C-alpha positions as CSV (number, residue, x, y, z in Angstrom):
1,M,0.0,0.0,0.0
2,N,2.7,2.4,1.0
3,S,4.7,1.8,-2.2
4,K,1.5,2.4,-4.3
5,N,0.7,5.6,-2.5
6,T,4.2,7.1,-2.5
7,M,4.9,6.3,-6.2
8,P,2.6,9.0,-7.7
9,R,3.9,11.6,-5.2
10,Y,7.5,10.6,-6.1
11,S,6.9,10.8,-9.8
12,N,5.3,14.2,-9.5
13,K,8.3,15.4,-7.6
14,I,10.6,14.1,-10.3
15,M,8.5,15.8,-13.0
16,T,8.6,19.1,-11.1
17,Q,12.3,19.0,-10.7
18,C,12.8,18.0,-14.3
19,W,10.7,20.9,-15.6
20,A,12.5,23.3,-13.2
21,F,15.9,22.3,-14.6
22,L,14.7,22.6,-18.2
23,V,13.2,26.1,-17.6
24,Q,16.5,27.2,-16.0
25,S,18.4,25.8,-19.0
26,W,16.2,27.6,-21.5
27,L,16.7,30.8,-19.6
28,W,20.4,30.4,-19.7
29,L,20.2,29.6,-23.4
30,G,18.3,32.9,-24.0
31,V,21.1,34.8,-22.2
32,L,23.8,33.1,-24.2
33,H,21.9,33.8,-27.5
34,I,21.6,37.5,-26.7
35,F,25.3,37.6,-25.7
36,A,26.3,35.8,-29.0
37,Q,24.4,38.4,-31.0
38,K,26.4,41.2,-29.5
39,V,29.8,39.5,-30.1
40,T,31.4,41.0,-33.2
41,I,34.8,40.8,-34.7
42,R,36.3,44.2,-35.6
43,N,38.3,45.2,-38.6
44,T,42.0,45.4,-37.8
45,G,45.1,46.9,-39.4
46,K,45.7,49.8,-41.7
47,C,44.7,49.3,-45.3
48,D,46.1,52.5,-46.7
49,Y,48.3,50.7,-49.2
50,T,45.1,49.7,-51.1
51,K,44.1,53.2,-51.9
52,D,43.3,53.7,-55.6
53,L,44.4,50.1,-56.4
54,E,42.3,47.6,-58.4
55,L,42.5,43.9,-57.4
56,Y,41.7,41.3,-60.1
57,F,40.2,37.9,-59.5
58,V,42.9,35.2,-59.6
59,C,41.3,31.9,-58.6
60,R,38.8,30.2,-56.3
61,S,39.5,27.1,-54.2
62,S,38.9,25.5,-50.8
63,V,41.1,25.1,-47.7
64,T,42.9,21.8,-47.9
65,Q,43.8,19.6,-44.9
66,E,47.5,20.4,-45.3
67,L,46.8,24.1,-45.5
68,Y,44.7,24.1,-42.4
69,Y,47.1,22.0,-40.4
70,R,50.0,24.3,-41.4
71,W,48.3,27.6,-40.3
72,A,45.4,26.5,-38.1
73,D,43.1,29.4,-39.1
74,K,40.1,28.6,-36.9
75,R,37.8,30.7,-39.0
76,A,38.8,28.9,-42.1
77,P,38.9,25.2,-41.4
78,Q,39.3,22.5,-44.0
79,G,36.7,22.6,-46.8
80,V,36.0,26.4,-46.5
81,E,35.8,28.0,-49.9
82,Y,38.0,31.1,-50.6
83,S,39.0,33.4,-53.5
84,V,42.2,35.2,-54.2
85,W,42.5,38.7,-55.6
86,Q,45.6,40.6,-56.4
87,T,47.0,43.7,-58.2
88,P,48.2,43.0,-61.7
89,S,52.0,43.3,-62.4
90,N,51.5,46.2,-64.8
91,Q,49.6,48.4,-62.3
92,P,51.7,51.1,-60.5
93,G,52.0,50.8,-56.8
94,P,52.7,48.0,-54.3
95,Y,51.7,44.4,-54.8
96,V,48.6,43.7,-52.8
97,I,46.7,40.4,-52.3
98,L,43.3,39.9,-50.8
99,V,42.0,36.5,-49.7
100,S,38.3,36.3,-49.0
101,F,36.7,33.4,-47.2
102,H,33.0,32.4,-47.5
103,A,32.3,35.3,-49.9
104,S,30.1,33.9,-52.6
105,E,28.9,37.5,-53.3
106,L,32.3,38.2,-54.9
107,A,31.6,35.6,-57.6
108,K,29.5,38.2,-59.4
109,V,32.4,40.5,-60.0
110,N,35.9,40.4,-61.6
111,I,37.6,43.5,-60.2
112,I,37.4,44.9,-56.7
113,T,38.7,47.9,-54.8
114,V,39.0,48.4,-51.0
115,E,38.1,51.5,-49.1
116,P,40.9,51.6,-46.5
117,K,39.1,53.9,-44.0
118,R,35.7,52.1,-44.1
119,Y,37.0,48.5,-44.7
120,K,34.4,48.3,-47.6
121,I,34.8,46.3,-50.8
122,K,33.5,47.6,-54.2
123,G,33.3,45.4,-57.2
124,K,32.5,45.4,-60.9
125,K,32.5,43.2,-64.0
126,L,35.1,43.6,-66.7
127,K,32.8,45.5,-69.1
128,E,31.4,47.7,-66.4
129,T,32.7,51.2,-65.7
130,E,31.4,51.9,-62.2
131,F,32.3,50.2,-59.0
132,E,29.5,49.3,-56.6
133,Y,29.6,48.2,-53.0
134,V,29.4,44.5,-52.5
135,Q,26.8,43.7,-49.9
136,F,27.7,41.0,-47.3
137,T,25.6,39.6,-44.5
138,H,28.8,39.8,-42.5
139,S,32.2,41.3,-43.3
140,D,35.4,41.8,-41.3
141,M,38.7,42.7,-42.8
142,H,42.3,42.4,-41.5
143,C,45.1,44.3,-43.2
144,F,48.7,43.2,-42.7
145,N,51.7,45.4,-43.2
146,I,54.1,42.7,-42.2
147,S,55.4,39.7,-44.3
148,L,53.1,36.7,-43.9
149,R,53.6,33.4,-45.7
150,Y,50.0,32.4,-45.1
151,F,49.2,34.4,-48.2
152,N,51.8,32.6,-50.2
153,D,50.3,29.3,-49.2
154,L,46.8,30.3,-49.9
155,R,47.7,31.6,-53.4
156,A,49.8,28.5,-54.2
157,T,47.0,26.1,-53.1
158,C,44.4,28.1,-55.1
159,T,46.5,28.1,-58.3
160,N,47.4,24.4,-57.9
161,K,51.1,25.1,-57.2
162,K,53.3,23.7,-54.5
163,Y,53.9,25.9,-51.5
164,N,57.5,27.1,-51.4
165,P,58.5,28.1,-47.8
166,D,61.6,29.7,-49.2
167,E,59.7,32.1,-51.4
168,E,59.7,35.8,-50.2
169,A,56.7,36.3,-47.9
170,I,54.0,38.6,-49.1
171,K,53.9,41.9,-47.2
172,N,50.7,43.7,-48.1
173,G,48.0,41.1,-47.6
174,I,44.4,41.3,-46.5
175,L,42.2,38.5,-45.0
176,H,38.5,39.0,-45.5
177,Y,35.9,36.9,-43.8
178,A,32.3,37.0,-45.0
179,R,31.0,34.9,-42.2
180,L,31.4,35.3,-38.4
181,K,31.8,31.5,-38.0
182,S,32.2,28.6,-40.3
183,K,29.4,26.2,-40.6
184,K,31.5,23.5,-39.0
185,H,32.0,25.6,-35.8
186,S,28.4,26.8,-35.9
187,A,27.2,23.2,-35.9
188,S,29.6,22.4,-33.0
189,A,28.2,25.4,-31.1
190,K,24.6,24.2,-31.8
191,N,25.4,20.8,-30.4
192,T,26.9,22.3,-27.3
193,I,23.8,24.4,-26.8
194,N,21.6,21.3,-27.2
195,L,23.7,19.6,-24.6
196,I,23.3,22.5,-22.2
197,V,19.6,22.3,-22.6
198,F,19.0,18.6,-22.2
199,L,21.8,17.6,-19.9
200,P,20.1,18.7,-16.7
201,A,17.1,16.6,-17.5
202,L,19.3,13.6,-18.0
203,L,20.9,14.1,-14.6
204,I,17.8,14.4,-12.5
205,V,16.9,10.8,-11.7
206,P,19.0,8.4,-13.7
207,V,17.3,5.4,-12.1
208,H,13.8,6.3,-13.2
209,S,14.5,6.7,-16.9
210,K,10.8,6.6,-17.9
211,Y,10.2,9.9,-16.1
212,V,13.2,11.5,-17.7
213,L,12.0,10.4,-21.1
214,M,8.7,12.0,-20.4
215,C,10.4,15.3,-19.8
216,I,12.6,15.3,-22.9
């Protein structure tokens, strides 16, 4: 008799605790979501060397395993598509290279320019005369005034050439990211959030699994 009478009360207590933990988890998820929306990556470096220069499309490729292992760019893991743009050899001024990750919007143009103060990209097709701003859902740019072989490797991989570590490192290079996070890392973050939401429910009463399953 006692076991029959206490079982419903015990199950109700379990359910109450279960829902309490789930509600707390969802509240924390909301806080994390709001915080994530406010996290932005700012543009860095001085891009003054790009003033009045035109960069032409060179190639489009994707990050290889070897390339990622060598440089470990967390925002451009293996498989991420990228395009390479550079100043032509017959153009006066310094040699400049721009590598853009995730930027499918740039596939519509052949020539780009960079506004150094605003970190904006303008583009046009070969037969067009006017440059127009390229619209991205996200865009952050990082201009380097120091020699960095990462650009040599990205260009070599994109043009199907072997990377030569003895080659003179490119000095005026720009890394452009058209996505805050890669899909790979976004999926990983999503799985982490799901774990945060459902883990408390799984830890309430492991013995009475049928009540846990009712909650999730």
